[in-house]
C-alpha angles and dihedrals in degrees: 000000000000106000122027124196119202107200105158106116112235094019121141127213113207139164120263106180107297094343137071122239125201114210131182124182091343095309123112110236100176145000111211122203109210098214088068095045125093101164137006118212120195116199120201122322100009121136126216121195120226090240090056091047092051090051091050091051092047088056095045094247118148125218126213127193122209132181117249086263092055099257116141117256098174147296137242113215123200118230087234094053118126088224094063092079090048091051092049091051091051 
């Protein structure tokens, strides 16, 4: 799976045990297994719960936020991320 983009406006990403679940208007859109995930990218109006964020950080998975037009807003990088050492070297 690698990188997952969540683009459904108004969707919410929350923790369900050791997985992430994407829900929109009460309907489950996706069930994400973390061992396949390297990065989560949220596009536009997508919510991420703090419990989901904590789980992502525990697994070393980074999160990026983009505008609805695809422009970068920012990123959250886990302390366990492989990219941390690259960033420090830069």
